[in-house]
N, C-alpha and C positions, 0 to 999 in steps of 0.2 A: 464256782463258775464253770470252771472247765472239767466238773463232772460233772453235771447238767449237762455242756454241751455234750462231748461225751454220750449219754444216756439219750440225745438230742440225732444223735445222730447216726448213733447204733439202734433204733429205735426207727428209723427212714431206711436205712437198709437192709434192711427183716423186714417191714413191710414190699418196698421193693420187692422179698426175692422169696415174698411168699403172693405175692400177683402174680407170675410171672409160673406156677406152677402151675400143673395139668396130671391129667388121665388121659389112657389112650386102651382102646380098649380093640382086639384083634377081630377077623370076621363073622365068627360063630359068637363074638358073646361071651367066651367062659375062662379068658384070657386077660392078664390085663395088666401097665403100668405107668407109671409115676413118675416125672419128669419133674427138673430141677427148671432149670428157662427154655429149653426146647427138646421136641419130644423126640428130635435125629439125634441127639449124642446123650440119648438117657443106657445104660450103660445094657439094659433087658431089649435093647430096640434094636444096638449094635448087635449081641449076641442071638440076633432073635428065634427068642422065647419065648416068643408068643407069636412065630408064623405073621401073615400081610396080617398090616393093620385094616382096620371099619374106615372108608374115603369121604 
């Protein structure tokens, strides 16, 4: 029973995290980056890998 509970909790956690993912493109649409929880905390966004993003 404990193992089943752990699996259910893990599944719920993974479902929550995958619901918060996404992709953002730059203005020219030739570069994009993925983020896990919020676009502002993506490593690619922080280092400016794609330049200004489209709004």
